[in-house]
BALUM-128852 format. One line per 3 residues: number of its first residue (from 1); for each residue x, z, y of C-alpha. Coordinates in steps of 0.05 Angstrom, whole numbers, plus 32768, in hexadecimal, padded with zeros to 4 digits. Layout:
NUM = X,Z,Y; ...
This chain:
1 = 7F9D,7EC4,81A4; 7FDB,7EB6,816B; 7FD8,7ED4,8125
4 = 8001,7EE9,80F8; 7FE2,7EC0,80C1; 7FF6,7E8C,80C0
7 = 7FEB,7E50,8090; 800B,7E76,8055; 7FDB,7E72,800F
10 = 7FDD,7EBC,8015; 7FA5,7EC2,8042; 7F83,7E81,802B
13 = 7F7F,7EA2,7FDF; 7F60,7EE6,7FFE; 7F32,7ECB,801F
16 = 7F21,7E9D,7FF1; 7F20,7EDD,7FBC; 7EF1,7F0C,7FEA
19 = 7EB6,7ECF,7FF6; 7EBD,7EC6,7FA5; 7EB8,7F0F,7F99
22 = 7E80,7F41,7F94; 7E8A,7F84,7F82; 7ECB,7F97,7F9F
25 = 7EFA,7FDD,7FB6; 7F1F,7FE6,7FEC; 7F4C,801E,7FF1
28 = 7F83,8044,8012; 7FBD,807A,800E; 7FAF,80B3,7FF9
31 = 7FB5,80E8,8037; 7F90,80AC,8060; 7F9F,80AF,80AC
34 = 7F76,8086,80D9; 7F98,803E,80D1; 7F8E,8042,807A
37 = 7F3D,806A,8096; 7F40,8028,80C7; 7F59,7FF0,80A5
40 = 7F26,800E,8068; 7EE8,800F,8090; 7EF2,7FCD,80B4
43 = 7EFA,7FA4,8072; 7ECB,7FCE,805F; 7E8A,7FBB,808B
46 = 7E9B,7F70,8093; 7E9F,7F7B,804C; 7E5A,7F95,8046
49 = 7E41,7F65,8086; 7E54,7F24,8055; 7E20,7F49,800F
52 = 7E61,7F62,7FF6; 7E57,7FAF,7FC1; 7E8C,7FCB,7FE3
55 = 7E9E,8010,7FC9; 7ED5,802C,7FF9; 7F00,8063,7FE8
58 = 7F42,808D,7FE4; 7F66,80D1,7FBE; 7F51,8107,7FF6
61 = 7F14,80EC,8024; 7F18,80E3,8067; 7F29,810C,809F
64 = 7F03,813B,80CF; 7F0C,8119,810C; 7F01,80CC,80F3
67 = 7ECA,80E3,80CF; 7E9A,80C0,810D; 7EB4,807F,80F1
70 = 7E7D,804E,80E1; 7E75,804A,809A; 7EAE,8089,8090
73 = 7E75,80B3,8075; 7E6F,8077,8036; 7EBF,8089,801F
76 = 7EC7,80AA,7FD3; 7EFB,80C6,7FBD; 7EEF,80C2,7F74
79 = 7EEB,8080,7F57; 7ED9,8085,7EFE; 7EB0,8058,7EE5
82 = 7EA6,8007,7EF7; 7EC8,7FCD,7EFB; 7ECF,7FA5,7F38
85 = 7EDF,7F5A,7F48; 7F0E,7F65,7F78; 7F3D,7FA9,7F8B
88 = 7F54,7FA6,7FDD; 7F96,7FD1,7FEE; 7FA0,7FE7,8031
91 = 7FE1,7FFF,8059; 7FFB,801B,8017; 8047,8002,801A
94 = 8043,800F,7FBE; 8013,8022,7F87; 8026,806C,7F83
97 = 800F,806F,7FCB; 7FC6,8052,7FB5; 7FB4,809D,7F8A
100 = 7F91,80A2,7F53; 7F4C,806B,7F74; 7F85,8036,7F7A
103 = 7F9D,803D,7F2F; 7F56,803A,7F16; 7F4E,7FF9,7F42
106 = 7F8A,7FD7,7F2A; 7F72,7FE1,7EDF; 7F30,7FD6,7EED
109 = 7F30,7F97,7F23; 7F35,7F4E,7F0B; 7F62,7F40,7F4C
112 = 7F7C,7F74,7F7F; 7F9F,7F57,7FCE; 7FD0,7F8D,7FE7
115 = 7FBE,7F8C,8034; 7FF9,7FB6,805B; 802D,7FBA,8092
118 = 8066,7FE0,807B; 80A8,7FBD,806E; 80AE,7FEB,8031
121 = 8074,7FCC,7FFC; 8089,7FB5,7FC4; 8052,7F83,7FC3
124 = 802A,7FA3,7F81; 7FEC,7F7C,7F76; 7FD4,7F28,7F74
127 = 7FC6,7F1B,7FB7; 7FF7,7F32,7FED; 7FF1,7F30,803F
130 = 8022,7F5E,8056; 803E,7F54,8099; 8078,7F8A,80A8
133 = 807E,7F66,80EE; 8037,7F89,80FF; 8025,7FD2,8118
136 = 7FF6,7FF0,80F5; 7FC2,7FD5,80B6; 7F88,7FB6,80E1
139 = 7FB9,7F90,8107; 7FB5,7F5C,80CF; 7F70,7F6E,80B4
142 = 7F58,7F5D,80F6; 7F86,7F1A,80EA; 7F6F,7F11,80AD
145 = 7F29,7F16,80C1; 7F32,7EDB,80F6; 7F5F,7EB5,80C4
148 = 7F1E,7EB5,809B; 7EE8,7EAC,80D7; 7EC2,7EE9,80CC
151 = 7E9D,7F09,8100; 7EB2,7F49,811D; 7E7D,7F77,812C
154 = 7E86,7FBE,8151; 7E7F,7FDF,8115; 7EB7,7FBB,80FA
157 = 7EE2,7FC4,8145; 7EE3,800B,8141; 7F0F,8017,8106
160 = 7F3C,7FDF,8114; 7F4C,7FFC,8154; 7F51,8044,8142
163 = 7F7A,8034,810F; 7FA2,8003,8144; 7FA8,8046,817A
166 = 7FA9,8074,8144; 7FEC,8055,8123; 800A,8045,815C
169 = 7FF8,808B,8177; 7FD1,8063,81B9; 8003,8028,81BA
172 = 803E,805D,81D8; 806B,8039,8199; 80A3,801D,8195
175 = 8080,7FE2,8166; 8042,7FD3,8192; 8047,7F82,81A2
178 = 802A,7F61,81DC; 7FEF,7F46,819E; 7FE9,7F8A,8189
181 = 7FC8,7F93,81DB; 7FAB,7F4F,81CB; 7F93,7F68,8194
184 = 7F78,7FAD,81AE; 7F59,7F8A,81E7; 7F27,7F55,81B7
187 = 7F0D,7F92,818D; 7EFD,7FAC,81C1; 7ED0,7F6D,81E2
190 = 7EAD,7F83,819C; 7E9B,7FB9,81A9; 7ED4,7FF3,81A9
193 = 7EDB,8023,81DA; 7F21,8035,81E4; 7F17,806E,8209
196 = 7EEC,8096,81CA; 7F23,8075,81A2; 7F4B,8095,81C5
199 = 7F2F,80D9,81CB; 7F0F,80E8,8186; 7F5C,80D3,816B
202 = 7F9D,80E9,818E; 7F79,8113,81C6; 7F65,813E,8182
205 = 7FB9,8149,8175; 7FF8,814F,81A4; 8027,812C,81AF
208 = 804E,814C,818B; 802E,815D,8162; 8021,8115,8144
211 = 8070,8105,813F; 8077,8140,810A; 802B,8121,80EB
214 = 805A,80D5,80E9; 8092,80FA,80C7; 8069,8129,808C
217 = 804C,80DF,8083; 8084,80A3,8089; 805E,8074,8065
220 = 801D,8081,8092
């Protein structure tokens, strides 16, 4: 399955950064949605599998409908001490969206990776995994792990599929491509259940509520 990483030096630099870092901070945007939480946990669960010391944070915590995700209980809302070898910002188009935890992380991390799918991304940080042609940040995380040769297990696949499902309203938006569905299929093969993810996320809101939510959070 062809991915979007190509041979860009940025992907190699990002992979080298996680291999050499030990203390890593993963940050998503304020008022996090399924893609923000899903990509955060898809990153963190894989990094912990590699033996890294990982802190996952956002200013507002985990929405109730996402608290079942593996690793969600470890997400914190404050980071006020410590130094990090690396910060990974996911699903945030600019520095302001990363909130207070992001501001602390940028000031106390040796290097920052900016991972995002929004065309409005300001390219903050040191390494950029910004792919506006993807439908979600979780799709980029999947590409990165494939590029880096990192094994994807069930605890990684579930949050990644959650990000795909929630940011596309169950694959019902025009930005969905054949490759998006291929990634979803791969994540299901890694152990994620599309039925469970859909039931626990999309079925908690009506379609009209979903549209309103996307209008309230236009950069979600």
